[in-house]
C-alpha positions, 0 to 999 in steps of 0.5 A: 435178104436185101430189100433195098439197094442204095447207089452212089453215082461218081465212080460207082454207077458213072465215071467220075470224069464224066461228072466233073468234066461235063457237069462241072464244066457246064456249070463253070461256064454259065455261073456268072450269067446265071447269077446275073439273070436270076437275081430276085429269083433262084439265084438269091438263095445261092448268093446269100448262102455263098456269102455266109459260107465264104464270110463275104457278106458284101460279095456282089454276084461277080465275086460270088461266081468266082467263089463258087467256081473256086469251090467247084474246082476244089470239089467242095461239097457246099450246098449253095454250089450244089443248088446252083449246079442243079438248076444250071445243068437242068437247062443243059439236060433239057436242051440235049447238051448234057447226058447221064453217062453210066458204066456199061454194067450199071443200067442192066443191073439196075433194071434187073434188080428193079424187076426182081422187086428190089427198091432202088435209091440214089445217095450222092453229094450232087443235088437231087435235081442233078441226080434225077436229070442224070438218070432221066437223061441217061444215054441208055434211056430213062433210068429215073423210073427205076429209082424209088427215092433220091438223097443228097447232102441237104436231105440226108446229110454228109456221106461220111456220117453214120447218122446220114444212113440212119436217116435214109433208112428211116425215110425209106422204111427199110430195116438197116440190115436189109439195105445194101450200099454200093460206093467207091469211097471207103469212108462212105462204106464205113459210115453205112456199115456203122449204121447197120447196113450191108456195103460193097465197095466198087472199084473201077479202072481209072477211078480215084479211090482205092479199095480198103479193108475190111469191105468186099470190093467188086469191079462190076455190078454183075458181081453183086450176087446172092441178094 
């Protein structure tokens, strides 16, 4: 019997386009000004981390902004970028400029699973800060209250590594065989299964990732049954 469900965001609960166009676009536009205005504060760690990863120890904030924009355009899962994006987009969520967009079947399914006593968690490459804002400011109303915990690249590790799923299982205190992972990415499903989890692939029209055996695939959360 499943005791916990862990969901991915992009392509699983939410359209990839809404994340990349809305969050990425908002971040891309505001990066230079945010870095300049937050020197001596949260921007320092982002600048230092970017310099180190890019091998550009003398990069000034303007150059750092361009490096981060390049990573954003290439969808590089870099920690300094995810940190900056989380902080920048937090302002957008709170001002009403940004909202969490979800597939129509996702909110009612999340509410039903929560009501049934199943613990819900999110594991995404986006920062925990972004995840929480995405769910808290969903167009369908606050969904963050349904979630028992949040995991990202910093807190759990890479999404294609079995060790990341082992770490999450340990953190939430649920045996691996009682955890179900929902994701649109076959490599992530492989890693979860390697860690002893159950996993179901989610394939939706217009999304970039294609189904791949041996996993079961569904096109709506309504098809998650017999938990």
